[in-house]
N, C-alpha and C positions, 0 to 999 in steps of 0.2 A: 504493500500500500504506500509506503514511504517512497519507494522508487517511482511509482506512478505520479505521486504528487510532485516529486522533484522534476520529473520529465515535463509535467504540465507547466511548472514554473519556468523552466528553460525555454520551452516552446513559446510561451506567452512573451517572455523577454525578447526573444528573437523577432517575434512578430511586431512588437512595439518598436524595436530598433529598425526594422525594415521600413515601416511606415514613416518613421521619423526621417530616415535618409532619403527615401524615394518620393515621399508624398503620395504614393499610390497604394491602395488596398490590394494585396495579392488576390488574384482570382483563384477560387477552387472550383474547377469545372464540375458542374452538377451532372450526374448521370441520370438520364431519364428513368422514371419509375417503370414498373412492369406495365402499368396502365398507359404509359406515355412512350411513344416510339420516337425515333429520330427523324421521321419523315422519309420520303423517298423521291427518287428522280425519275422523270419520264423523258424519253427521247421523242420529240414531236416530228421533226423533219431532219433528214440527213443533209439537206442543202438548201439554205435560204437564198443562196446566190449572192447576197450582199452582206458584208460585215456590219453588225449593229453597233457601230461606233456611237450612234445616237438612237434613242428609242423613246416612244411616248404612246400611251394608251389613249384612245379617243372614246367619246361617249357613245359611239356606234359599235363598241366592242371590237375594234380593230386596233392593231398596233403598227405605227409608222416607224420604220427603221431606215437609217441611211448612213452613208459612209462619206468619204471625200471623193469628189468627181474626178480628180486627177490621179487616182490610184491605178490607172491603167485598166487591164482586164479584170472584171469581177467574175463571179461564178454564174451570172445570169446574162446570157448572150441575147441580144435583141435582133429582130429580123430587119429592122431599119433604124437609121439614125433619126434623131428628133426633127431634123430638117426634111425628112421624108425620103432621103436617099437610102437605097437598100444596103444592108451589110451582107454582101454576098459570101464573104469568107474565103474568097478565092485568092486573095492577095495578102501579103504580109501586112500591108497597111491596114486592111480590114481587120485582121486578127489582133493588131496592136492598138487600133483606134479606140480610145476610151469611150467615145460617144456610141459605139456599137455594143455597149454593155450597160446594164442598169446599175445605178448607184443609190437607188432608194426603192423600197418596196413597202407595200401595205399587207400586213398579215391578218387574215380573217380567223379569229379565234375559233368560232363554231365550225367552220369548214376545214380548218387546219391547212389553209392554202395561202400562197403569196401571189401578188401581182406587181408588175413594175410600175414605178412612178418616175416622173420627169423632173430632173434638176438642171437648171441652166448655168448656175454658178457654183463655185466650190464651197461646200459646207464644212470643210475640215475644221474641227475643234470650234464649233459654233455654239450658240445658246438658244433658249426658247422658253415660251410660256403659253398657256392656254388663255384665250380671251373668253368673255362671258358667254358668247354664243357657241363655244366649243371649238373655235378655230385655233389651230396652232400657229402662233406668231414666232417666226424663226429669224434670228439675227446673227449677222457676221459670218466669219469663216476665214478663208485664206485667199490671197491673191485677188482674183476678180470677184470673189465673194466676201471680202473682208468688210465692206460697207453695205452689203445688200440686206434687204428685208424681204422675207418670203412668207407665204401663207398657205396653209393646208386646211381646208374646211372639209371634214369628213361628211360622207353622204351615204344614204341607204342603198343606192344602186351600185355603189363602188365604182363609179365612173369618174370621180373627182381626181384632181391632180394638183401638183404644186403650182402656185401663182406667185410671180415675182413683182414686188411693188416698184413703182417708178421713183419713189422716194428712197433716199439713201441715209445711212448713218453719218454722223459728223466726223467720226474717227474710225480707224481700223479696229475691228473687234475680233481678234483671233485669241482664243483662250479667255474670253470674257464670260461673265455670269449675268443672269437675267432674273429679275423678280417682278411679278405682277403687283401693282400698287392698288390701293383700295378703290379707286373710282376711275371712270372715264376710259376703261380698257387701256390703261397706260402702264407700260413697264419701264423699269429702270435697268440700264445695261452698264455694268461696272467693270473697268479694267481691260486687260488685253496685253499681249506681248509688247513690252516697251511702250505701253499706253497707260497713263496715270490719271485718267479722267473717267467721268460717268456722263451719261446722257439719257434722255427720255424718248420713248417711242410710243405714240406719236409725240411730236414736240408740243409744248404748251403755248408757244407763240410762233409765228411764221419765221422769224429770224433767229430762233434759239439754236445754239450750237451745243458744245460739250462744256463740262465744268471740271476744273482742276480738283483733284482729291489728294492733298499732301500725304495722307495716310498710306497711299499706294507707293509713293516715293520712299517713305521710311521703311516699308516692309519688303523692299525689293532687294534680293541677293543677286547682284550682277554676275558673280562668278559661279552661281549654282543654278543657272537656268531660270532664275526669277524667284521661285518658291512663294510667290504671292499671286500666281495666275489662277484663273478659275476661283476667285475668292468665294467663301461661303456667305450666302445672303439669307437672312430670315426676317420676315416682317413681324415686328412685335405688335402686340395688341394695343399698345399706346400710340400706334401710327408711325413710329420711327423704324429705321432699318438697322438691323444688326449686321455688321460686316466683319468677317474674320479673314485675315490674310497672314500667311507664314506662321507666326506664333501669337500674333496680337489681334485685338478686336476693339471695335468702337460701336457706339450707338449713334446713329446719324440721322439728323433731321434733314431729309432730302428737299423739303419744301423751302427751307431757309439756308441750305448749303452750310450746315453748322453741325459740328460734333457735340453731341449732348453728353456723352460719357466716354471715358477711356477706361477699359477694363484691365484687370491684371493680366500679365502674360501667362499663357498656359505653361505649366511646368514640363520639363523634359528636354533632352538634348536632341533636338531635331525639328523638322518643319512639317506642316500639315497640308499645304496647298501645292499645286502643280509646280515642279515635277515630283515633289515629295508625295503628293496625292494620298492623303488620308480622306476621311469623309465626315459628314455632319448631318444631324437632323435637329429639328425643333421638336421636342417631346410633345405628346398630345396635350392640347389645351382643354380645360375642363370647365363645365358650367358651374361646378361647385364653388369655384372662386371667381365666377363671372368672367372666365377666360383671361383673368388679369395676371395670373402667375405664368410667366414665360421662361422656360428652361431650355437651353441648347446643349447638345452633346457633340463632341468631336472625338473621333476614334482613329487610331493608326496614323501612318505617315512614314517618312524616311528619316533616318538618323543624319546628323550633320556630316557633310562631305559625301553623301551617297551618290549624288549626281556626278560629281567629278570622278569618284572611284569607279562608277559603272562605265564611264567612258574609257577607263583603263582596264576594263574587264574584271574589276573587283566588285563584288556585290555584298554590300554591308547589310547586316540584319536590320529589318525595319522596326518600327516602334510597336510596343504592345499596349501602350497606355491609352486610356480614354479619359476625357475630362467632361464634367457636367457643371454648368453654371447657370444660376437664375439671373436673368438680365433685367428683370423688373425690380422695383424696390430700391433700397439704398445700400445694401450690403452685398458685395460681389466677391465670390471666391470660387476657384476651380476645385471641385472635388474629384480626386483622381482615383482610378481603379484600373486593373489590368485585364485585358482579354486573355483567353487561354494561350495565345501565341502572338508573335509579331505579324503585322499585316499592313500592307499598303495597296493601292489600286483597288480598294474594296468599295462596294456599294452598301449603303445603309437604307433599308426600307422599313416603314412602319406597317406592321401587319394589322389586320382587322381587329385583333385582340388588344392592340395598343403596345404589343411587344415590338422590339426592333430586331430585324434580321440583318446580320452582317454577312455578306456573300461576295464571292469573286475575289480576285487579288493575288498577291504574291507575298512571300515572307522576307524577301531581300531585294536590294537594288533600289531603283527609282523608275519613274515613268520615262518614256522616250523609246526610240527604236532600239530593241534588243537590250534594254537596260535593267531588266528584272529577271530573277531566277526563283526557283522553289515555289511553284504555284500553291496557293492556298485552296485546297480542295474540300475542306470541311467548313460549312457555314456555322456561324455562331448565332445563338438565340440569346437576346438580352431582355430581361424582365425588369423594367425600371423601378417597380415598387417592391421587388423582392428584398430580402435581407442583404445588406452590403457585404460583398465578398462572395455571395452565392447567386449572383444575378445571371451569370453566363452558363450556358450549356452548349455542348458540341453536338452538331447534327450530322445527318448521313452524308457520307463522302461521295463526291462525284469523280468520274474518271476523266473528265474533260477540263483542261486548264482554261480559265477565263481571266486573262491578265490585261495587258494594255489594250485599250479600245474594245472592251467588252462592256455590257450594261445589263440591267435587270429592272423589271417593272412588276408591280402587283396587278393581278388580273381580278375581274369581278367575281370569279368563282372561288377565289381564295388561294389559287396557286401563284407562284412567282415565275414569270417568264425570264429565261436567261439566254443571252445570245452574244455573239461577237467574240472578239479576241484576235488581234493582229499586231504584233510588235514589229512589223515590216512596212516599208513604204510602198510595197507592191504585194499582191496576193501571192504568197509563197507557201508551198505545201510540202517541200522536200528539203532534206539536208539542213534543217535548222532545229534548235531545241524546242521551239514552240511555233508550230506551223499556223498559218492563217486558219481560223476556225469558223466554219459555216453551218455547223449543226445547231439546231434549235432545241432547247430543253425547257422543262418546267420542273421546279422544285415543289413538291407537294407536302405542305406542313402536316404534322400529325393531327391537327384539329379537323382535317378533312376525312379521316378514317371512318369506316362504316360503323364502328362501335359507338360513335358519337351522334349518329343520325337521329336517335330517339330524343336527343337534347337540342337538335338543330332547328331553329326557326326556318320554316319552308314557305315558298310562294310569297315572298315579300313584295307588296305593292304600295305605291304612294298615291295619296289623293291630296292635291293642293287646295281643293275648293275652287269656287268660281270668283275670280277677281274681276268684277265688272265685265263679265262675259269672256274673259281671257284666262285660259288655264295654261299658263306658261312658266310657272315657277312659284316659289314661296318667298315672300318679302322678308328682308332682315327684320328680326323681332316678331315675325308672325308665327302662325301655327300651321301644322300639316298633320295629316293622319297617316299612320303606318299600319297596314294590315298584314297579318301573316298567320300561319298555322303552326301550332305547337302541340305535340302529341301528349304532353303531360304539363302539369302546372309550371309556370315560369319560376326560375330560381330567384333568389333574393338579389342576384347580381345581374340584372338586365341592363344592357347598355345599347345606346343608339349612336353609332360612331359615323361621322361624315369625314370622308377622305378626299383630299384634292390630289388627283393623279399628277405626278411630276413629269418634267422633261429630264431624262437621264443621259449623262455622258461623262466620261472621265471621272468617275467616282462621285459625281454630284447629282443629287436628285432635286433639281431646281423647282421651287414652288410647292414641294411636298408639305402636306399639312393635315393633321387630324384634329377633329373637334368632338369632344364627348358631350352630346346634346342632352338637354333636360327633357325627361318624359313627364308630362303633366298628369296623365291618367292612362290606365291600361285596364281593359275589360276582356275577359276570356269567356267565350260561350261554351256550351256543353260539347259542341262538335269540335272543339279545339281551335276555332278561329279566334284570333286576338286582334283587338283594335286599340291602338295606342295613339294618343295625341302628343306630339313632340314640338318643342320650340325650336325655331330656326335660330342661327347665330344672331346676336343683337345688332351687328353693324358690319359694313364692308371692311372695316379695319381688322376685325376679328376673322372674317371670312370674305375675301374678295369675291365679287359676283362670278358665277359660273357653275359648271357641272361638278358635282361631288358624288362619290360612291357611298351610299348609305348602307350600313351593315347593322343588323340586329344581332347582338351577342348575348347568348343565354348561358350564364355560368361559365364563361370562357370559350364557348363553342359558337362560332360565327355562322350566320346565314350566308347564302350567296348575296352579293351586293347588288343593289339596284340604284339607278341614277336619280339624283335629286338636283334640282337647279335652284340656287339662291339668287335672288334679284334685288336690286336696289329700288327703294320706293321712289 
């Protein structure tokens, strides 16, 4: 007994010493219980034809994927060029001509099929956000595309295609980030390679240009590829913009071009933004505190010197640490903890349950052509409200590496679509450590298993009511009814979660947002039909207008999501 007590004292002392030195709580990966599996992987298509460098889910249940237009031959050959001339394939010029190949596709989830889309200018390392009518507004890129604005409005007949605006951005936006703002279908575009400004799309006045942002100058590592490209952007519920670049962050009043707060630097010896390429989410906002408590989370990245070392073919181990910080209120501190392993080039997605999935990436190196090694094949599940140090669990392993230029999105049925991966400037399939990847997968979380069907809300439908003869959405602060079928009585933990689908690229899920909505009343009939009255978010600052995926979660088991549209009065 004495030996056990002595061992416990020593272990406790070492734990306290570790926390004091590193500032991070060591993670003890939780093993799933017998009732809880690690999830599973599905192979959906053997060849999408196009690398999913960028990916976005539309409210018509299709997914837009696209690459860079100047990558040469893709895996989807076209019969004719966009100017109408045939791609006969009889000459070397035809075989090498980039315009004879698709560089964007639309994936139909229900049919498990893809169709080619037309891109006129280069979208390499661009950004995007969804407008209130469900149109994807896409900004920037490389070369001819660096100042371009493009639109993709999804349609029922699947005949729609990309449209390029006649208007242009004020500055080149290559590796810039995009955040939809509360009103007027306006987005802010921040940063870019050797660009230290931001601008609005559309402009607020005819002669408006871009605005200098000194914060981007201060966070720029010239000898390390930048380390502040693709900055993390999150819209706070107070109407200001959280901007994180390299290791630092600010709260920014974009209306007045003024820094409201400067937050503490995140601990750790490394960087979090491209080419160090960690990832970030804003944790679910909750009606319990009137959506006023806003907390961000940043995970992974590359250690200091990783970019230079990778150029010399030395691949330094990535960062294992995650930091959480409440950005509202008056006290701000990064609370650190560790993932089960080092990770960069990772995507972070909020699942319907409010848990965070960390997926894709590598264990060493940095972003860039052939700059990473040791693919991260095991997703991590993070439960924000679990006991500190026990929040992470390791999920089922994939056999397909998803590293540089891969992406992931949450689907309405609860699966996670995973695609892409190409650390080469051309499609390369042989004699390289990590070939170009065109297979399409879905990760199926354990909550979708058959054993949970008895607890799963089914046949979820939404009724907005009649707003002056127009049934086109629910106004901020208004009510709407949610009907579903439940085989047994609802649990005491019923949630109605609204999720804004992001635009994902380069480990960033731009505009990703989840809101836990208030249920005013809920009545269950004898036949299992349930009618709930739910409150919409109170303002466009909390939830910018547009389409959200509404999920009913019964005791941790989510329904299939259905689309709800929030509109401004």
